[in-house]
C-alpha positions in Angstrom: -3.2 -8.9 -15.5 -4.2 -5.9 -13.4 -1.2 -5.1 -10.9 -0.7 -3.4 -7.5 0.8 -0.3 -8.5 0.1 2.2 -5.6 0.2 1.9 -1.7 -0.9 5.2 0.4 0.6 5.9 3.8 -1.8 8.5 5.6 0.7 10.9 7.6 0.9 13.8 9.9 4.1 15.1 8.2 5.3 14.3 5.0 9.0 15.5 5.1 10.3 13.2 7.7 8.6 10.3 6.4 9.9 11.1 2.9 13.3 11.6 4.2 13.1 8.3 5.7 12.2 6.3 2.8 14.8 8.3 0.5 17.8 7.9 2.7 17.2 4.4 3.9 16.0 2.7 0.9 16.8 5.0 -2.0 13.2 5.8 -2.9 12.8 8.8 -5.3 10.5 11.6 -5.3 8.5 11.8 -8.5 5.8 14.5 -7.9 3.9 16.3 -5.4 0.2 17.2 -6.0 -2.0 19.5 -4.0 -5.6 18.4 -4.0 -8.0 21.2 -3.0 -10.9 18.6 -2.7 -11.2 15.0 -3.1 -14.0 12.6 -2.4 -16.1 9.9 -4.1 -18.5 12.3 -5.8 -18.2 14.3 -8.8 -18.7 17.6 -6.7 -18.6 18.6 -3.1 -16.1 20.0 -0.7 -13.7 18.3 2.0 -11.0 16.0 1.7 -8.3 18.4 0.8 -4.8 16.8 1.0 -1.5 16.9 -0.2 -0.2 13.4 -2.1 3.6 13.2 -2.2 4.6 10.4 -4.5 7.8 8.1 -4.2 9.1 5.4 -6.3 11.2 2.4 -5.7 11.6 2.1 -9.5 8.3 -0.1 -9.9 5.9 0.7 -7.1 4.4 4.2 -6.2 4.3 4.9 -2.6 2.4 8.0 -1.7 2.4 9.9 1.4 -0.8 11.6 2.0 -1.3 14.5 4.6 -5.0 15.9 4.8 -5.7 19.4 5.5 -8.4 18.6 8.1 -8.3 15.2 10.2 -12.0 15.6 10.6 -12.6 15.4 6.7 -10.5 12.3 6.0 -11.6 10.0 3.2 -12.6 6.4 4.6 -9.5 4.3 4.5 -8.6 0.4 5.2 -8.5 1.2 9.3 -10.9 2.5 11.7 -8.3 4.2 13.4 -7.2 7.9 13.5 -3.7 9.4 12.8 -1.2 7.9 10.5 -1.7 4.5 9.2 -1.7 2.7 5.7 -4.7 4.1 4.2 -5.3 2.2 0.7 -3.6 0.5 -2.3 -4.4 1.1 -5.7 -4.5 -1.5 -8.7 -3.9 -0.5 -12.3 -6.0 -2.3 -14.9 -6.0 -2.2 -18.9 -9.9 -2.6 -18.5 -11.2 -0.2 -16.0 -14.9 -0.9 -16.9 -14.4 -4.6 -16.9 -12.5 -4.3 -13.5 -15.4 -2.4 -11.9 -18.1 -4.8 -13.1 -15.8 -7.9 -11.7 -15.4 -5.9 -8.3 -19.1 -5.6 -8.0 -19.8 -9.2 -9.2 -17.1 -10.5 -6.5 -18.9 -8.8 -3.7 -16.8 -5.7 -3.7 -18.4 -2.3 -2.7 -18.0 0.5 -5.2 -17.7 3.7 -3.4 -17.0 6.3 -6.2 -19.6 7.8 -8.5 -20.0 6.4 -11.9 -17.7 8.6 -14.5 -14.9 9.2 -11.9 -11.4 8.4 -13.3 -10.3 6.6 -10.1 -12.8 4.2 -8.7 -12.6 3.4 -4.9 -13.9 0.4 -3.4 -14.2 -1.8 -0.3 -13.2 -5.3 -0.5 -15.0 -8.2 1.4 -13.9 -7.8 4.9 -13.4 -4.0 4.8 -10.1 -3.2 3.1 -10.4 0.1 0.9 -8.6 0.1 -2.4 -9.1 1.8 -5.8 -8.6 0.9 -9.2 -7.4 2.9 -12.0 -6.4 3.0 -15.8 -2.9 1.4 -16.6 0.0 3.7 -16.0 -2.1 6.0 -13.8 0.7 5.8 -11.1 3.7 6.4 -13.4 5.3 10.2 -12.9 3.8 11.0 -16.5 0.4 9.7 -15.4 0.2 11.4 -12.2 1.1 15.0 -13.9 -1.3 14.5 -16.6 -4.0 13.7 -14.1 -3.1 17.0 -11.9 -3.1 19.0 -15.3 -6.6 17.7 -16.3 -8.0 18.4 -12.8 -6.2 21.7 -12.7 -4.3 20.9 -9.6 -1.1 22.4 -8.5 1.9 20.1 -8.8 5.6 20.1 -8.3 7.6 17.5 -10.3 10.7 16.0 -8.9 13.7 14.5 -11.0 12.8 11.1 -9.5 12.8 7.5 -10.9 10.1 6.6 -13.5 8.0 3.6 -12.5 9.3 0.7 -14.5 10.4 -2.9 -14.4 12.1 -3.9 -11.2 15.9 -4.4 -11.5 16.4 -7.0 -8.7 19.2 -5.0 -7.0 17.8 -1.9 -5.5 15.4 -2.2 -2.4 11.7 -2.5 -3.3 8.3 -3.0 -2.2 7.6 -6.7 -2.9 4.9 -7.5 -0.2 1.7 -6.2 1.0 -0.2 -7.9 3.9 -3.8 -7.5 4.6 -5.5 -8.5 7.9 -8.9 -10.1 7.4 -11.4 -12.1 9.3 -12.3 -14.5 6.5 -9.1 -15.3 4.4 -11.3 -17.7 2.1 -13.7 -15.0 1.2 -11.1 -12.2 0.5 -8.7 -14.8 -1.5 -11.6 -15.5 -3.6 -12.3 -11.8 -4.2 -8.9 -10.9 -5.4 -8.8 -14.2 -7.8 -12.2 -13.3 -9.1 -11.9 -9.6 -9.6 -8.3 -9.3 -10.6 -7.2 -12.7 -11.6 -4.4 -12.8 -9.0 -2.8 -16.3 -8.7 -2.4 -18.2 -5.3 0.8 -19.7 -4.9 1.3 -20.5 -1.1 -0.8 -20.9 2.2 0.7 -21.8 5.5 0.3 -21.3 9.2 3.1 -19.6 11.2 3.3 -18.6 14.8 0.4 -16.6 15.7 -1.6 -16.2 12.2 -2.5 -18.0 8.8 -1.7 -16.7 5.5 -2.7 -17.1 1.8 -0.3 -15.5 -0.9 -1.4 -14.3 -4.0 0.5 -12.4 -6.7 -0.1 -10.2 -9.6 3.1 -11.3 -11.1 5.2 -9.0 -9.3 4.0 -8.3 -5.7 3.0 -10.8 -3.0 -0.3 -10.1 -1.7 -0.7 -11.8 1.8 -4.2 -12.2 3.2 -3.6 -12.7 6.8 -5.6 -13.8 10.0 -4.4 -13.8 13.3 -5.3 -16.7 15.6 -5.8 -14.3 18.5 -7.2 -10.7 17.7 -6.5 -9.1 20.9 -2.6 -9.7 20.5 -0.4 -6.9 20.3 0.7 -8.1 16.8 -2.7 -8.3 15.7 -3.8 -4.8 16.8 -0.5 -3.3 15.6 -1.9 -1.8 12.4 -5.5 -1.3 14.0 -8.3 -3.4 15.4 -10.3 -5.3 12.8 -9.8 -5.7 9.0 -6.9 -3.4 7.7 -3.8 -3.4 5.8 -1.2 -4.6 8.1 2.1 -3.9 6.6 4.2 -3.5 3.7 7.4 -5.5 2.9 10.5 -4.0 1.2 13.2 -6.5 -0.2 16.9 -5.9 0.5 20.1 -7.9 -0.1 20.3 -10.7 2.4 23.9 -9.6 3.6 22.7 -6.1 4.1 19.7 -6.8 6.7 21.9 -5.6 9.7 23.0 -2.6 7.7 19.2 -1.7 6.9 18.4 -2.4 10.6 20.9 0.1 11.8 19.7 2.7 9.3 16.1 2.1 10.4 17.2 2.4 14.2 18.9 5.7 13.4 15.7 7.5 12.4 14.0 6.6 15.6 11.6 3.9 14.2 9.8 1.6 16.6 10.8 -2.2 16.2 7.9 -4.6 16.2 9.5 -7.9 15.5 11.5 -10.1 18.2 15.2 -9.7 17.9 16.9 -12.2 15.5 13.8 -12.6 13.3 14.5 -13.1 9.6 12.1 -10.2 8.7 12.5 -6.9 10.6 9.1 -5.1 11.2 9.2 -1.7 12.3 6.9 1.2 12.6 7.4 4.3 9.7 8.6 7.6 11.3 5.7 9.5 13.0 4.0 6.5 14.5 2.5 5.4 11.1 2.1 2.4 9.1 4.0 -0.9 9.6 6.5 -2.2 7.2 9.4 -4.9 7.2 12.6 -5.7 5.6 13.2 -9.2 4.1 15.9 -10.7 1.9 15.0 -10.7 -1.8 12.8 -13.4 -2.9 11.7 -14.2 0.9 8.0 -13.4 0.4 7.8 -15.6 -2.7 9.1 -18.9 -1.1 6.6 -21.7 -1.5 7.9 -23.9 1.1 7.6 -22.7 4.9 
């Protein structure tokens, strides 16, 4: 089954955000690549950026800093500045995945023949589909070599099976206007399996999985509230979730506080939502297994 292997945060500065994820959660640097230009076409200019890759041992977390804010590639939010830009799905059958995306109502953005295929899902969320192992350290380096891009390898953890002990990204929440349409798309295009659906406080969510990560499709009851707009107005990637040991939630909360992060959740909440350093994307910590529970 295709799997969600990559989440990209657009940031203003790479170093403080990288230090945060390294020091708080133990994520390890794998490779940093300088992209002189990048867009959805085979030729052209603009979109130059640096991609700084971290790993929790299973999922690639990329911090992206663009050279020119006016030349930023379209992402999953209509806002400017730092936010969660897109996520990537690896597939063993890339041509077949592209056909299924189009057939399920997704909009293909990349020109034919490019190794990474950007697409916009129904509702507006921007993603990409790539070949298997594309986001492994070896895959990222091989891609940089093929594209004649400058890269710096770091002695970080190779992406592989999660060990169930170290903190790991286990949850990705997408804010949409039409939950049913988005769920149908990810089921049809990628075969993700639905395992739970429920209403909670101020929103309704349906949960799918690629076998390892929880993809939550959420819709807020009131789109004008602070929680609904915390990651941007309209459809967007709302937040990621990082699993930690249940008896260490308070320890991680204090580590996050020490980095000056803004807390979003109410005091005492089981999951602790916060804004990454630099005013960027939202994340939350939760006990291991929290996002895969089926009874709410």
